[in-house]
C-alpha positions as CSV (number, residue, x, y, z in Angstrom):
1,M,0.0,0.0,0.1
2,I,1.9,2.9,-1.2
3,G,2.2,5.6,1.0
4,T,0.4,3.9,4.0
5,R,2.2,3.5,7.3
6,R,1.4,2.3,10.7
7,L,1.1,4.6,13.8
8,T,0.3,4.2,17.2
9,L,-2.5,6.6,18.7
10,D,-1.7,8.2,22.0
11,R,-5.5,9.5,22.4
12,V,-8.6,8.9,20.6
13,S,-11.3,11.2,20.8
14,S,-14.4,10.6,21.7
15,S,-15.9,12.3,18.4
16,T,-14.6,9.1,16.4
17,R,-16.4,6.3,18.9
18,N,-18.6,5.0,16.0
19,A,-15.4,4.0,14.1
20,D,-14.2,1.9,17.2
21,L,-10.8,2.6,16.4
22,Q,-7.9,0.6,18.2
23,R,-4.9,2.2,19.3
24,E,-2.7,0.6,16.4
25,V,-4.2,2.3,13.1
26,I,-2.8,2.6,9.7
27,V,-2.9,6.0,7.9
28,G,-2.9,6.9,4.2
29,P,-2.3,10.4,2.6
30,D,-5.1,10.8,0.7
31,I,-7.4,12.7,2.9
32,R,-11.1,13.6,2.2
33,C,-11.9,17.3,3.3
34,E,-15.2,16.5,4.5
35,E,-17.2,16.3,7.6
36,G,-16.8,13.1,9.6
37,Y,-13.8,11.7,8.2
38,I,-11.0,10.9,11.2
39,L,-7.5,12.0,10.9
40,A,-4.3,11.1,13.0
41,V,-2.5,14.3,14.1
42,R,0.3,15.3,16.0
43,I,-0.1,17.9,18.7
44,E,2.5,20.6,18.3
45,H,2.6,22.6,21.6
46,D,1.5,22.7,25.1
47,K,-1.5,24.6,26.5
48,A,-2.3,26.0,29.8
49,T,-5.9,26.0,29.2
50,Y,-8.5,24.2,27.2
51,N,-6.0,21.4,27.0
52,L,-8.0,18.5,27.6
53,V,-9.7,15.9,25.0
54,E,-12.7,13.5,25.9
55,D,-11.8,10.2,24.9
56,T,-14.1,7.4,24.0
57,T,-15.0,6.4,27.6
58,G,-15.8,9.7,28.2
59,R,-12.9,10.5,30.4
60,F,-11.1,13.8,29.9
61,V,-7.4,13.4,29.4
62,R,-4.6,16.3,28.8
63,L,-3.1,16.6,25.6
64,R,0.5,17.0,25.3
65,K,2.9,18.3,22.8
66,G,4.3,15.3,20.4
67,E,1.0,13.0,21.2
68,V,-0.9,11.6,18.5
69,L,-4.5,12.2,18.5
70,A,-7.3,10.7,16.3
71,G,-9.8,13.3,15.5
72,V,-12.7,14.1,13.4
73,L,-13.1,16.8,10.6
74,G,-15.9,19.2,11.5
75,V,-17.2,22.5,11.7
76,R,-17.6,24.9,15.1
77,N,-19.7,27.9,15.5
78,A,-19.6,28.6,19.1
79,L,-20.2,31.7,21.1
80,R,-18.2,31.1,23.9
81,G,-15.5,28.5,22.2
82,Y,-13.9,28.3,18.7
83,A,-15.1,28.8,15.6
84,G,-13.7,26.8,12.6
85,R,-14.4,25.0,9.2
86,V,-13.1,22.2,7.3
87,P,-10.5,23.0,5.1
88,E,-10.6,22.9,1.3
89,R,-7.7,20.3,0.9
90,L,-5.3,18.8,3.4
91,A,-2.2,16.7,3.0
92,P,0.5,15.0,5.5
93,G,2.3,17.8,6.8
94,D,-0.4,20.4,6.8
95,R,-1.6,22.0,10.0
96,V,-5.1,22.1,11.6
97,Q,-6.5,23.1,14.9
98,V,-8.4,21.3,17.7
99,L,-11.7,22.9,17.7
100,N,-13.7,21.4,20.9
101,L,-12.9,18.8,23.8
102,G,-14.3,16.1,21.5
103,G,-11.6,16.0,19.1
104,V,-13.3,17.8,16.3
105,L,-10.2,19.1,13.8
106,G,-10.7,21.9,11.3
107,E,-9.3,25.6,10.5
108,C,-9.9,27.7,13.3
109,T,-11.3,31.1,12.0
110,S,-12.3,32.7,15.6
111,S,-10.9,32.3,19.0
112,N,-12.5,33.1,22.2
113,P,-9.9,35.2,24.4
114,D,-10.9,33.4,27.4
115,L,-9.5,30.2,25.8
116,G,-6.5,31.3,23.9
117,A,-5.2,30.0,20.6
118,P,-6.4,26.3,20.3
119,F,-4.0,23.3,20.0
120,T,-2.3,23.3,16.4
121,A,-1.7,19.8,15.1
122,E,0.4,18.4,12.1
123,V,-1.7,16.4,9.9
124,L,-0.2,12.5,9.8
125,G,-2.6,11.3,7.4
126,A,-6.3,9.7,6.8
127,V,-7.0,6.9,9.3
128,L,-7.8,4.0,7.0
129,T,-10.4,1.1,7.9
130,F,-10.7,-2.1,6.3
131,P,-14.1,-3.5,6.7
132,R,-13.8,-6.7,5.2
133,F,-11.5,-9.5,6.4
134,G,-8.3,-9.6,4.1
135,D,-8.8,-6.2,2.5
136,R,-5.6,-4.8,1.4
137,V,-6.5,-1.3,0.5
138,G,-8.0,0.5,3.1
139,A,-10.5,3.3,2.9
140,P,-10.8,6.6,4.8
141,A,-12.5,5.9,8.2
142,T,-15.5,8.2,9.1
143,I,-17.8,8.5,11.9
144,A,-20.8,7.3,9.5
145,E,-19.5,3.9,9.6
146,G,-21.7,2.2,12.7
147,A,-24.3,5.4,12.9
148,I,-27.7,5.3,13.8
149,P,-29.7,5.3,10.8
150,V,-31.3,9.0,10.2
151,S,-34.8,9.2,9.3
152,N,-37.6,11.4,7.8
153,K,-40.3,10.7,9.9
154,L,-40.7,9.7,13.4
155,T,-42.1,6.2,14.1
156,G,-42.7,6.3,17.8
157,S,-45.2,7.8,20.0
158,R,-43.5,8.6,23.5
159,P,-43.5,11.9,25.1
160,I,-40.4,14.4,25.2
161,I,-39.3,16.8,27.6
162,F,-37.1,19.3,25.5
163,V,-34.3,21.2,27.5
164,A,-33.4,24.5,25.6
165,G,-31.2,27.4,26.6
166,T,-30.4,30.9,25.6
167,C,-26.4,30.1,24.8
168,M,-23.6,27.7,26.0
169,D,-23.4,26.9,29.6
170,A,-26.9,28.2,30.6
171,G,-27.4,25.2,32.8
172,K,-29.0,22.9,30.0
173,T,-27.1,19.9,31.3
174,I,-27.9,20.2,34.9
175,A,-31.6,20.6,34.5
176,A,-31.7,17.6,32.1
177,A,-29.9,15.3,34.3
178,E,-32.1,16.4,37.3
179,I,-35.1,15.8,35.3
180,V,-33.7,12.4,34.5
181,R,-33.0,11.5,38.1
182,G,-36.4,12.8,39.6
183,L,-38.4,10.8,36.8
184,T,-36.6,7.7,37.1
185,R,-36.9,7.8,41.0
186,A,-40.7,8.2,40.3
187,G,-40.8,4.6,38.4
188,L,-40.4,5.6,35.1
189,R,-38.3,4.2,32.3
190,V,-36.1,7.3,31.0
191,A,-34.0,7.6,27.8
192,G,-31.9,10.9,27.2
193,V,-30.4,12.5,24.3
194,K,-28.5,15.6,22.7
195,L,-30.0,16.7,19.4
196,T,-27.8,19.6,18.5
197,G,-24.4,21.0,19.3
198,V,-20.9,19.6,18.3
199,S,-19.6,16.3,19.2
200,L,-19.2,15.7,23.0
201,R,-20.0,12.8,25.0
202,R,-20.2,14.7,28.4
203,D,-23.8,15.6,28.4
204,A,-25.4,12.4,27.3
205,L,-23.1,10.7,30.2
206,A,-24.4,13.0,32.6
207,M,-28.0,11.9,31.7
208,L,-26.8,8.4,32.0
209,D,-25.2,8.9,35.4
210,A,-28.7,10.2,36.6
211,G,-30.2,6.9,35.5
212,A,-31.0,7.1,31.9
213,V,-31.8,3.7,30.4
214,D,-29.6,5.2,27.4
215,A,-28.4,8.2,26.2
216,L,-27.4,9.2,22.9
217,T,-26.0,12.3,20.8
218,F,-26.1,13.3,17.3
219,N,-22.8,12.1,16.9
220,D,-24.1,8.5,17.1
221,A,-26.2,9.2,14.2
222,G,-22.7,10.1,12.4
223,V,-23.1,13.8,12.7
224,V,-20.0,16.0,14.0
225,S,-22.1,19.0,14.4
226,T,-25.8,20.1,13.7
227,R,-26.7,22.2,11.0
228,Q,-30.0,23.1,9.1
229,D,-29.4,20.1,6.6
230,A,-28.7,17.3,9.3
231,V,-30.4,18.3,12.7
232,L,-34.0,17.0,11.7
233,P,-33.0,13.7,10.0
234,A,-30.7,13.0,12.7
235,A,-33.0,13.8,15.7
236,R,-35.9,11.8,14.0
237,G,-33.5,9.0,13.6
238,L,-32.1,8.9,17.5
239,L,-35.6,9.3,18.8
240,N,-36.9,6.4,16.9
241,H,-33.8,4.2,17.7
242,L,-34.5,4.8,21.6
243,E,-37.9,4.0,21.3
244,E,-37.4,0.9,19.1
245,Q,-34.3,-0.4,21.5
246,V,-34.9,0.8,24.8
247,K,-38.7,1.3,25.2
248,P,-38.6,4.3,27.2
249,D,-41.8,5.8,28.9
250,V,-40.2,9.3,28.2
251,I,-37.4,10.8,26.5
252,V,-35.4,13.9,27.8
253,A,-34.0,15.9,24.7
254,E,-31.5,18.6,25.3
255,L,-30.8,21.1,22.7
256,G,-27.2,22.1,23.0
257,D,-26.0,25.6,22.1
258,G,-28.9,28.5,22.1
259,I,-32.2,29.4,20.8
260,L,-30.7,31.6,18.3
261,G,-27.3,29.9,17.6
262,E,-26.1,28.1,14.5
263,Y,-26.5,24.5,15.4
264,G,-30.0,23.8,14.6
265,V,-32.2,24.6,17.9
266,G,-34.7,26.9,15.9
267,D,-35.0,24.0,13.3
268,I,-35.9,21.5,16.3
269,L,-38.4,24.1,17.8
270,A,-40.1,24.8,14.5
271,D,-40.8,21.1,13.4
272,R,-44.5,20.6,14.1
273,E,-43.9,17.0,14.3
274,L,-41.2,17.0,17.1
275,M,-43.3,19.7,19.0
276,A,-46.4,17.7,18.8
277,R,-44.6,15.0,20.8
278,R,-43.8,17.8,23.5
279,T,-44.8,17.3,26.9
280,A,-42.5,19.9,28.6
281,L,-40.2,22.7,27.3
282,V,-37.7,23.6,29.7
283,V,-35.9,26.8,29.3
284,C,-32.4,27.6,30.7
285,A,-31.3,31.6,30.9
286,P,-28.1,32.9,32.6
287,D,-29.9,36.2,33.5
288,Q,-33.0,38.3,33.3
289,V,-32.4,39.5,30.0
290,G,-31.8,36.2,28.7
291,A,-35.2,34.9,30.0
292,F,-37.2,37.9,28.8
293,G,-35.6,37.2,25.1
294,A,-36.4,33.5,25.1
295,V,-40.1,33.9,26.3
296,R,-40.1,36.6,23.6
297,V,-38.5,34.6,21.0
298,L,-40.1,31.4,21.7
299,D,-43.4,33.2,21.3
300,E,-42.6,35.3,18.2
301,E,-40.7,32.9,16.2
302,F,-42.3,29.4,17.5
303,S,-45.5,30.0,19.1
304,L,-44.2,28.1,22.1
305,R,-44.4,29.1,25.9
306,P,-41.8,27.7,28.5
307,T,-43.2,25.4,31.2
308,V,-40.6,26.7,33.4
309,I,-37.4,28.6,33.4
310,T,-34.5,27.7,35.2
311,G,-30.7,28.2,35.0
312,P,-28.5,31.2,36.6
313,A,-31.4,33.4,36.2
314,T,-32.8,31.5,38.9
315,D,-29.9,31.4,41.4
316,T,-31.4,33.8,43.8
317,A,-34.7,35.3,44.8
318,V,-34.3,38.5,42.5
319,G,-34.3,36.5,39.4
320,V,-37.1,34.1,40.4
321,R,-39.2,37.1,41.2
322,F,-38.5,38.5,37.8
323,V,-39.7,35.5,36.1
324,N,-42.7,35.0,38.3
325,E,-44.0,38.5,38.2
326,R,-42.6,40.1,34.9
327,L,-42.9,36.7,32.7
328,G,-45.7,35.0,34.5
329,L,-44.0,31.8,34.7
330,P,-42.6,29.4,37.0
331,A,-38.7,29.7,38.2
332,V,-36.9,26.9,39.7
333,N,-33.3,26.7,40.3
334,A,-32.3,23.1,39.1
335,R,-29.1,22.8,41.2
336,R,-31.1,23.9,44.5
337,D,-34.3,22.5,43.8
338,G,-34.1,19.8,41.5
339,E,-37.4,18.1,43.0
340,E,-39.4,21.1,42.2
341,L,-38.2,21.2,38.9
342,V,-39.3,17.7,38.4
343,E,-42.5,18.1,39.8
344,R,-43.2,21.0,37.5
345,V,-42.5,18.9,34.5
346,R,-44.6,15.8,36.1
347,E,-47.6,18.5,36.0
348,A,-46.9,19.4,32.5
349,M,-46.8,15.8,31.4
350,A,-50.1,15.1,33.4
351,R,-51.9,18.1,31.6
352,H,-50.6,16.2,28.3
353,G,-52.3,13.1,29.2
């Protein structure tokens, strides 16, 4: 195999999970510059901040200069992280950046000053896969391998609790985990799913830790980061898979990023088929303006009204009073009053039968 070579990976990022990579891989020089294709790269420097990568087990491990990492080409458009794109062409010896903790690789176009510049890495080659025993010519590995099939139609009927937020780090995962925990303790069989964002298993693992019978992300459907043309088919495929395979009583669906972000949250909220399955819409906001804006946008853009507001906007009585009096909505802090949050959700479920 001309131009191929064998490498030992020091780190295998969680974004590659579908490909089920081993530590010993064969890489080739012909790189497909498309989302989802897996590269082996060598980290070129150390970093003091944002210097971890999530591995396929969900552990966060530090990346160091000289280490060989398997990551996935993809796009990131984060407000509080890096933004980047898939380069038009790549060859061994070129450079890419590590765009997120899940090991997404690409050309960084914008950096958050709190994080500093991202890791730069030398491209070593495309990781090859040999799907049939005895194959001597490998094909570029992609996370489309082994992915849950996407779908253009929902096939199930289980109720869905949606957890959305105004931005990153608004408390969505905390709220989703508390809801999973509370409903599980109430005797329900709960499945979790993260439908939008950029590849990272952390939030799904938090729902598993809270008692979910299974928890998936769009990465399991072969999607690196969600966008308009991919988000709805992946969402339907994941929901169908959960209903068919684990038969939950209810599904908790976290929508990563913000309502007005670029990862397709708006497409989920605008989809009538998905919203018809909605029994509760939990909205997380960092402050009063965020809560006010979320309620206004949900009403004007999607004809939706939150079931309850949570997140940092409810950390003290000041925010709770604002939500109660100005917005006319329940306000419950997920970190402090998880049981009350679950009770609000259960009341909404009861109203929907």
